[in-house]
C-alpha positions in Angstrom: 15.3 -41.8 -15.4 18.6 -40.1 -14.2 16.7 -37.0 -13.2 14.2 -39.0 -11.2 16.9 -40.8 -9.4 18.7 -37.6 -8.7 15.6 -35.9 -7.2 14.8 -39.0 -5.1 18.3 -39.2 -3.8 18.4 -35.4 -2.9 15.1 -33.9 -2.0 16.5 -30.4 -2.4 17.1 -30.9 -6.1 14.4 -29.4 -8.4 13.5 -30.5 -11.9 13.8 -28.2 -14.9 10.7 -26.1 -15.4 8.9 -26.0 -18.8 7.3 -23.0 -20.5 3.9 -23.8 -19.0 5.3 -24.6 -15.5 3.9 -22.4 -12.7 6.2 -19.7 -11.4 5.3 -20.6 -7.9 4.8 -24.3 -7.1 1.6 -25.3 -5.3 3.5 -26.3 -2.1 4.4 -22.7 -1.4 0.9 -21.2 -2.0 -1.3 -20.9 1.1 -4.9 -22.2 1.0 -6.5 -18.7 1.1 -4.3 -17.1 -1.6 -6.3 -16.2 -4.7 -3.7 -14.3 -6.7 -3.1 -15.6 -10.2 0.0 -17.7 -10.8 2.2 -16.8 -13.8 3.7 -19.3 -16.2 7.4 -19.9 -16.6 7.4 -18.7 -20.2 5.6 -15.4 -19.4 7.5 -12.1 -19.8 6.4 -10.9 -16.4 6.2 -13.0 -13.3 3.8 -12.1 -10.4 4.9 -12.7 -6.8 1.2 -12.6 -5.8 0.9 -16.3 -4.9 3.5 -15.8 -2.2 1.9 -12.6 -0.8 -0.5 -13.1 2.0 0.2 -9.9 3.9 -2.7 -7.6 3.1 -0.5 -4.5 3.4 2.1 -5.7 0.9 2.0 -4.7 -2.8 2.1 -7.4 -5.5 5.7 -7.4 -6.8 6.5 -8.5 -10.3 9.6 -9.6 -12.2 9.9 -8.0 -15.6 12.3 -10.1 -17.7 12.9 -7.3 -20.2 15.2 -5.8 -17.6 17.5 -8.8 -17.9 19.9 -9.0 -20.8 18.7 -11.3 -23.6 21.9 -13.3 -23.7 21.7 -14.2 -20.0 17.9 -14.2 -19.6 17.4 -17.9 -20.0 19.9 -18.8 -17.3 18.7 -16.1 -14.8 15.1 -17.1 -15.4 16.0 -20.6 -14.3 18.0 -19.3 -11.3 15.2 -17.0 -10.1 12.7 -19.9 -10.4 15.0 -21.9 -8.2 15.1 -19.0 -5.7 11.3 -18.8 -5.6 10.7 -22.6 -5.2 13.9 -24.0 -3.7 15.1 -24.4 -0.1 18.7 -23.7 1.0 20.4 -26.7 2.3 20.7 -26.9 6.1 24.5 -27.2 5.9 24.7 -24.0 3.9 22.5 -22.2 6.5 24.4 -23.5 9.5 27.8 -22.6 8.1 26.8 -19.0 7.5 24.9 -18.6 10.8 21.6 -17.6 9.1 19.6 -18.8 12.1 16.8 -20.9 10.7 16.6 -19.1 7.4 15.6 -21.7 4.7 13.2 -19.5 2.7 12.9 -15.7 2.7 9.8 -13.7 2.4 8.6 -11.9 -0.7 10.3 -8.6 0.1 13.7 -10.2 0.7 13.2 -12.3 -2.5 12.4 -9.1 -4.4 15.5 -7.4 -3.2 17.6 -10.5 -3.9 16.3 -10.7 -7.5 16.9 -7.0 -8.1 20.5 -7.5 -7.1 20.8 -10.5 -9.4 19.3 -8.4 -12.2 22.0 -5.7 -11.6 24.7 -8.4 -11.7 23.3 -9.8 -15.0 23.4 -6.4 -16.6 26.9 -5.8 -15.3 28.1 -9.2 -16.7 26.5 -8.3 -20.1 28.4 -5.0 -20.1 31.6 -7.0 -19.5 30.9 -9.1 -22.5 30.2 -12.3 -20.5 27.8 -14.4 -22.6 27.0 -17.1 -20.1 26.9 -17.0 -16.3 29.2 -20.0 -16.2 31.9 -17.7 -17.8 31.9 -15.5 -14.7 35.3 -15.9 -13.2 36.7 -15.2 -9.8 38.1 -11.9 -11.1 34.6 -10.9 -12.3 33.2 -11.7 -8.8 35.9 -9.6 -7.1 35.4 -6.6 -9.5 31.6 -6.7 -9.0 31.9 -7.0 -5.3 34.1 -3.9 -5.2 31.6 -2.0 -7.3 28.4 -3.0 -5.5 29.7 -2.5 -2.0 31.3 0.9 -2.7 29.6 3.5 -0.6 27.5 1.0 1.4 27.5 0.5 5.1 29.2 -2.7 6.2 25.9 -4.3 7.1 24.3 -3.6 3.8 27.4 -4.7 1.9 27.3 -8.0 3.8 23.7 -8.5 2.8 24.5 -7.8 -0.9 27.3 -10.3 -1.0 25.2 -13.0 0.7 22.5 -12.4 -2.0 25.2 -12.9 -4.6 26.3 -16.1 -2.9 22.7 -17.3 -3.1 23.1 -17.1 -6.8 25.7 -19.9 -6.6 23.8 -21.8 -3.8 20.5 -22.0 -5.6 22.2 -23.0 -8.8 23.2 -26.2 -7.0 19.6 -27.0 -6.5 18.9 -27.5 -10.2 19.0 -30.9 -11.7 21.0 -29.2 -14.5 23.0 -26.4 -12.9 24.2 -23.4 -14.9 27.7 -23.9 -13.6 28.2 -20.7 -11.6 31.5 -20.5 -10.0 31.7 -20.1 -6.2 32.2 -16.5 -5.1 35.7 -16.0 -3.6 34.4 -14.7 -0.3 32.9 -18.1 0.3 36.3 -19.7 0.6 38.5 -16.7 1.7 36.1 -15.2 4.2 33.8 -12.2 3.7 35.6 -9.7 5.9 38.2 -8.7 3.2 35.3 -7.8 0.8 33.4 -5.6 3.2 34.0 -1.8 3.8 35.4 -0.7 7.1 33.1 -0.3 10.0 32.1 3.4 10.3 30.5 3.1 13.8 27.2 4.5 12.5 24.1 3.2 14.3 22.0 0.8 12.3 18.6 -0.8 12.6 15.1 0.7 12.8 15.9 3.0 15.8 18.3 5.0 13.8 15.5 7.4 12.7 15.0 10.3 15.0 11.6 10.5 16.7 9.3 13.3 15.7 9.6 16.5 17.8 6.8 16.8 20.4 6.0 20.3 19.0 5.1 18.5 15.7 3.3 15.3 16.9 1.5 17.0 19.8 -0.7 19.3 17.6 -1.0 16.7 14.9 -2.3 14.1 17.3 -4.6 16.7 19.0 -6.3 17.6 15.8 -6.4 14.0 14.7 -8.3 13.1 17.8 -10.6 16.1 17.3 -11.4 15.2 13.7 -12.3 11.6 14.8 -14.3 12.6 17.8 -15.9 15.9 16.9 -16.3 15.9 13.1 -16.5 12.2 12.1 -20.3 12.2 12.5 -20.8 15.0 10.0 -18.3 13.5 7.5 -19.7 10.0 7.6 -23.3 11.3 7.3 -22.2 13.3 4.3 -20.5 10.3 2.8 -23.7 8.2 3.2 -25.7 10.9 1.6 -23.3 11.4 -1.3 -23.3 7.7 -2.0 -27.1 7.7 -1.9 -27.3 10.6 -4.4 -24.7 9.0 -6.6 -26.6 5.7 -6.7 -29.8 7.5 -7.5 -28.1 9.2 -10.5 -26.9 5.9 -11.9 -30.4 4.5 -11.7 -32.2 7.5 -13.2 -33.3 7.3 -16.9 -33.4 10.3 -19.2 -36.9 11.8 -19.3 -38.4 15.1 -20.5 -39.2 16.1 -17.0 -35.5 15.5 -16.0 -34.3 17.8 -18.9 -36.7 20.5 -17.9 -35.5 20.3 -14.3 -31.9 20.7 -15.5 -32.7 23.8 -17.5 -34.8 25.2 -14.6 -31.9 24.7 -12.2 -28.9 25.8 -14.3 -30.2 28.6 -16.6 -31.2 31.0 -13.7 -27.7 30.5 -12.2 -26.0 31.3 -15.5 -28.2 34.3 -16.3 -27.8 35.8 -12.8 -24.1 35.5 -12.7 -24.2 33.2 -9.6 -21.6 30.5 -8.8 -22.1 27.1 -10.4 -21.5 23.9 -8.6 -18.0 22.8 -9.6 -15.7 19.9 -9.5 -12.1 19.3 -10.5 -11.6 16.9 -13.5 -8.3 15.4 -14.2 -9.0 15.8 -17.9 -10.7 19.2 -18.0 -9.7 20.9 -14.8 -12.5 22.9 -13.1 -15.8 21.9 -14.6 -19.5 21.6 -13.8 -20.4 19.0 -11.1 -22.5 16.8 -13.4 -23.3 14.1 -10.8 -24.3 16.7 -8.2 -26.6 18.6 -10.6 -28.1 15.3 -11.8 -28.9 14.3 -8.2 -30.4 17.6 -7.3 -32.6 17.8 -10.4 -33.4 14.1 -10.4 -32.2 13.9 -14.0 -29.8 11.5 -15.7 -26.1 12.2 -15.9 -26.3 12.2 -19.7 -28.9 14.9 -19.7 -26.7 17.2 -17.6 -23.6 16.4 -19.7 -25.3 17.1 -23.0 -27.0 20.3 -21.8 -23.8 21.6 -20.3 -21.9 20.9 -23.5 -24.4 22.7 -25.6 -24.4 25.7 -23.3 -20.7 25.9 -22.9 -21.0 25.6 -19.1 -17.6 24.1 -18.5 -16.0 27.5 -19.4 -18.6 29.4 -17.4 -18.1 27.1 -14.3 -14.3 27.6 -14.6 -14.8 31.3 -14.2 -17.5 31.0 -11.5 -16.8 27.9 -9.5 -19.1 27.3 -6.5 -19.9 24.7 -3.9 -22.2 21.7 -4.0 -24.2 21.8 -0.7 -26.0 18.8 0.6 -28.9 18.6 3.0 -26.9 17.2 5.8 -26.9 18.8 9.3 -23.6 20.2 10.5 -23.1 19.5 14.2 -19.3 19.9 14.7 -17.9 23.1 16.2 -14.6 25.0 16.1 -14.3 27.7 18.7 -18.1 27.6 19.2 -18.9 28.1 15.5 -20.0 25.4 13.0 -16.9 24.0 11.4 -18.5 24.5 8.0 -21.7 26.1 6.6 -22.7 22.9 4.9 -21.4 19.5 3.8 -20.2 19.7 0.2 -20.9 16.9 -2.2 -17.6 17.2 -4.1 -15.4 17.7 -1.0 -16.8 14.8 0.9 -14.4 12.1 -0.5 -11.4 14.3 0.5 -12.9 14.6 4.0 -13.3 10.9 4.3 -9.7 10.4 3.3 -8.7 13.0 6.0 -10.8 11.2 8.5 -9.1 7.8 7.8 -5.7 9.5 8.0 -6.5 11.0 11.4 -7.7 7.6 12.6 -4.5 6.0 11.4 -2.4 8.6 13.3 -4.4 8.0 16.5 -4.0 4.3 16.3 -0.3 4.3 15.5 0.8 6.9 18.0 -1.3 5.8 20.9 -0.6 2.0 20.6 2.9 1.8 19.3 2.1 -0.9 16.7 4.0 -1.1 13.5 2.3 0.4 10.4 2.1 -3.1 8.8 0.3 -4.3 11.9 -2.2 -1.5 11.8 -2.8 -2.0 8.1 -3.8 -5.6 8.8 -6.4 -4.8 11.5 -9.9 -5.9 10.7 -13.3 -4.7 11.7 -14.1 -6.4 15.0 -10.5 -6.5 16.2 -11.3 -4.5 19.3 -14.7 -5.7 20.7 -16.3 -4.1 23.7 -15.3 -6.0 26.8 -17.9 -7.6 29.1 -18.2 -6.1 32.6 -16.4 -7.8 35.4 -18.4 -9.5 38.2 -17.8 -6.4 40.4 -19.2 -4.1 37.7 -15.9 -2.7 36.5 -15.2 -2.5 32.8 -12.0 -4.2 31.6 -9.7 -2.4 29.1 -10.3 -2.7 25.4 -7.8 -5.1 23.7 -6.8 -5.1 20.0 -6.1 -8.5 18.4 -3.5 -7.9 15.7 -1.1 -9.7 13.5 2.7 -9.1 13.4 4.9 -10.0 10.4 8.5 -9.3 11.2 10.7 -12.4 11.4 7.7 -14.7 11.5 8.8 -18.2 10.4 7.5 -21.7 10.8 9.4 -24.6 12.3 11.1 -25.3 9.0 12.5 -21.8 8.8 10.1 -20.7 6.0 8.9 -17.1 6.2 5.1 -16.8 6.8 3.8 -14.0 4.6 0.4 -14.0 6.4 2.2 -13.3 9.8 0.7 -14.6 13.0 -1.5 -13.2 15.7 0.4 -11.5 18.5 0.6 -13.5 21.7 0.0 -10.3 23.7 -2.8 -8.0 22.4 -2.5 -4.3 22.2 -4.2 -2.2 24.9 -6.5 0.4 23.5 -7.3 3.7 25.3 -10.5 5.6 24.5 -9.2 7.7 21.6 -7.9 4.5 19.9 -11.3 2.8 20.4 -13.1 5.8 18.9 -10.7 5.7 15.9 -11.4 2.0 15.3 -15.1 2.6 15.6 -15.0 5.3 12.9 -13.1 3.0 10.6 -15.6 0.2 11.2 -18.3 2.6 9.9 -16.3 3.1 6.6 -15.6 -0.6 5.8 -18.0 -3.6 5.8 -18.1 -5.9 8.8 -15.1 -8.3 9.0 -13.1 -6.3 6.4 -9.7 -4.7 6.8 -10.0 -1.4 8.6 -7.8 0.2 5.9 -9.1 -1.8 2.9 -7.9 -0.2 -0.3 -11.2 -0.5 -2.1 -13.1 1.4 0.6 -10.4 4.0 1.4 -9.3 4.9 -2.1 -12.4 7.1 -2.3 -10.7 9.7 -4.6 -8.8 7.5 -7.1 -11.1 4.5 -6.9 -8.4 2.2 -8.2 -9.6 -0.9 -6.4 -6.2 -2.2 -5.3 -6.1 -5.5 -3.4 -5.8 -5.8 0.3 -5.0 -2.9 2.6 -3.6 0.6 1.8 0.0 0.2 0.7 3.2 2.0 1.9 2.9 4.7 -0.7 -0.5 5.8 0.4 -0.1 5.1 4.1 1.9 8.1 5.4 -0.2 11.1 6.5 1.8 13.4 4.3 0.7 11.6 1.1 -2.9 11.2 2.2 -3.6 14.8 3.2 -4.4 17.1 0.3 -6.6 20.1 -0.3 -9.4 20.3 -2.9 -7.8 21.5 -6.2 -4.2 21.5 -7.1 -2.8 23.1 -4.0 -1.5 20.6 -1.4 -1.3 21.5 2.2 -1.5 19.9 5.7 -5.1 19.6 6.8 -4.5 18.9 10.5 -2.9 21.7 12.4 -3.2 23.3 15.9 -3.7 26.8 14.6 -7.1 28.6 14.9 -9.5 28.1 12.0 -9.8 30.4 9.1 -13.1 30.8 7.1 -12.8 29.9 3.5 -15.3 31.9 1.4 -15.1 29.6 -1.7 -16.0 26.4 0.1 -17.8 27.9 3.1 -15.5 25.9 5.3 -13.6 26.6 8.5 -10.1 25.4 7.5 -7.4 24.6 10.0 -4.6 26.7 8.7 
């Protein structure tokens, strides 16, 4: 009864959660969010119900990283952070400018700092968070701001203040003492101003001698070679699907023997692939597709004949019957399209399209990751016959909040669309051929063609940069897009750009 009266009198007060209480209350979950909600008693909490940005990863809270003696209290405090709202008076006094609830990334960083504080308290022999004294606060503030810029140190101390502020939102507070900088002022707890520039413009722009050739070859890959790559990708998927549907028959086994034994006896190269488990080995799917046999028949025959070792000594290509139309310096850019190399080429193509879109529009990476098929429709001609410019409808996410000051994870559509010049339109059209209609242009399921890990949403930060998405077949990694003349690769019958 007392709890009910307290909550009714103060709408900011939250009740105590039970073991089966949801980690994220329904009021904070958007209608289209389908990520599973953790329970309060779980050892790992998912932040998925708060994540609507398709380019964001699903962050998790692992309670094993919190000391056992303090885990119960910090679990309650983190739950308050996830579901509570800071009081307007607290916000106004600190000049937070309409910040009542942060987004998932800010919550994650806040929670990580709280976890560090919990581990520090445990090392100091503090058994309960209510036993944290002013001297503890001062000692930890000196430790965690040492070596930080003044701006970052201020952010860290505000996160620590939130620990005290959110404790006040519980119907049964843990009794955290107020940090001393809340009463004495924060300036004395911050490092001296160094005069270094801050913000996102601190990073130096790429040198024109780097971005010029990279952009040039990205445009060339999109405009000159995408037709061959996508045709090969369609053919590879068709061949792969046929193998999965093919049963084992006597005719199929005979075809496998008739295809492989002459290659082995003549000392010719064998179609090879790179397996994470076995290294260079026979390209089973390709052989099965060519012979119209089942994968099991190829696998068993290759095992009996010891063809993995033979292939490792004599690795060869896996040519497909796909026309090659692209040219480099007047010559076909490759002798044939290779079954095993095609997924790598599709990844290169998507990387090139991303580079074109980013550098020729100026949009943020998170905006580009949220683009969907159909975001750049062909414009209708004007009455005088002229063609309007192509426009890209995109979402932006930075500092997007509603009228209550709550961060909107899904972002909002830009009031002013991006203008797309021809190379950008071509890049979008190529991506629209890779993903289904209406899907994200950089959908993880359709672009993770090598790993095939089926991550949710769009490609994440770790796989977004060109450097991490460009690789060479095999273990050697190298840039694939350069402005140098092509060199013919005998092993893969390919004109490489290095």
